[in-house]
C-alpha positions as YAML, in Angstrom:
chain: A
units: angstrom
residues:
- id: 1
  name: MET
  ca: [-7.26, 8.82, 5.86]
- id: 2
  name: LEU
  ca: [-8.56, 7.67, 9.20]
- id: 3
  name: SER
  ca: [-12.09, 7.23, 7.83]
- id: 4
  name: ILE
  ca: [-11.03, 4.91, 4.98]
- id: 5
  name: PRO
  ca: [-11.55, 1.22, 5.86]
- id: 6
  name: ASP
  ca: [-8.44, -0.96, 5.78]
- id: 7
  name: ASP
  ca: [-9.71, -3.15, 2.95]
- id: 8
  name: PHE
  ca: [-10.50, -0.11, 0.81]
- id: 9
  name: LEU
  ca: [-7.03, 1.30, 1.49]
- id: 10
  name: MET
  ca: [-5.38, -1.97, 0.42]
- id: 11
  name: ASP
  ca: [-7.56, -2.20, -2.70]
- id: 12
  name: SER
  ca: [-6.66, 1.38, -3.58]
- id: 13
  name: TYR
  ca: [-2.97, 0.65, -3.06]
- id: 14
  name: LYS
  ca: [-3.04, -2.42, -5.30]
- id: 15
  name: LYS
  ca: [-5.01, -0.57, -7.98]
- id: 16
  name: ALA
  ca: [-2.65, 2.42, -7.85]
- id: 17
  name: ILE
  ca: [0.29, 0.09, -8.48]
- id: 18
  name: ALA
  ca: [-1.53, -1.72, -11.29]
- id: 19
  name: LEU
  ca: [-2.37, 1.58, -12.97]
- id: 20
  name: ASN
  ca: [1.16, 2.90, -12.43]
- id: 21
  name: LEU
  ca: [-0.16, 6.03, -10.74]
- id: 22
  name: CYS
  ca: [1.97, 8.84, -9.34]
- id: 23
  name: PRO
  ca: [4.79, 7.44, -7.15]
- id: 24
  name: GLN
  ca: [4.09, 10.08, -4.49]
- id: 25
  name: PHE
  ca: [0.48, 8.90, -4.22]
- id: 26
  name: ILE
  ca: [1.58, 5.28, -3.90]
- id: 27
  name: THR
  ca: [4.10, 6.30, -1.23]
- id: 28
  name: LEU
  ca: [1.34, 8.10, 0.67]
- id: 29
  name: LEU
  ca: [-0.78, 4.95, 0.61]
- id: 30
  name: GLU
  ca: [2.22, 2.84, 1.69]
- id: 31
  name: LYS
  ca: [2.89, 5.11, 4.66]
- id: 32
  name: GLU
  ca: [-0.72, 4.85, 5.79]
- id: 33
  name: ILE
  ca: [-0.67, 1.06, 5.41]
- id: 34
  name: LYS
  ca: [2.52, 0.89, 7.50]
- id: 35
  name: ARG
  ca: [1.06, 3.28, 10.08]
- id: 36
  name: ARG
  ca: [-1.95, 0.99, 10.48]
- id: 37
  name: SER
  ca: [0.20, -2.17, 10.37]
- id: 38
  name: ILE
  ca: [-2.02, -3.63, 7.67]
- id: 39
  name: HIS
  ca: [-0.76, -6.85, 6.16]
- id: 40
  name: SER
  ca: [-0.67, -7.31, 2.40]
- id: 41
  name: SER
  ca: [-2.00, -10.51, 0.88]
- id: 42
  name: LYS
  ca: [-0.67, -9.33, -2.49]
- id: 43
  name: ARG
  ca: [2.75, -10.80, -1.79]
- id: 44
  name: GLY
  ca: [1.28, -14.00, -0.38]
- id: 45
  name: THR
  ca: [2.59, -13.32, 3.14]
- id: 46
  name: ASP
  ca: [1.17, -11.91, 6.30]
- id: 47
  name: SER
  ca: [4.00, -9.45, 6.76]
- id: 48
  name: PRO
  ca: [3.43, -5.71, 6.60]
- id: 49
  name: ILE
  ca: [4.84, -3.75, 3.68]
- id: 50
  name: ASN
  ca: [8.58, -3.47, 4.10]
- id: 51
  name: GLU
  ca: [10.20, -0.06, 3.63]
- id: 52
  name: ASN
  ca: [12.75, -1.70, 1.32]
- id: 53
  name: GLU
  ca: [10.01, -3.12, -0.93]
- id: 54
  name: SER
  ca: [8.65, 0.00, -2.54]
- id: 55
  name: PRO
  ca: [6.82, -1.05, -5.71]
- id: 56
  name: SER
  ca: [6.51, 2.61, -6.63]
- id: 57
  name: ILE
  ca: [10.21, 2.80, -7.46]
- id: 58
  name: HIS
  ca: [11.26, 0.69, -10.44]
...
């Protein structure tokens, strides 16, 4: 995943959630976002995705 730009990764993550894709795939994206310390504008904050806020588990 190193060659995927940050903005593409975030777009993919948001789309995966919207399409209710496989929870394991969403978790994989979340881990990469956390590893890169990318901030999500989806929640309206500049904080990185919190491990306790997994949208893949409902």
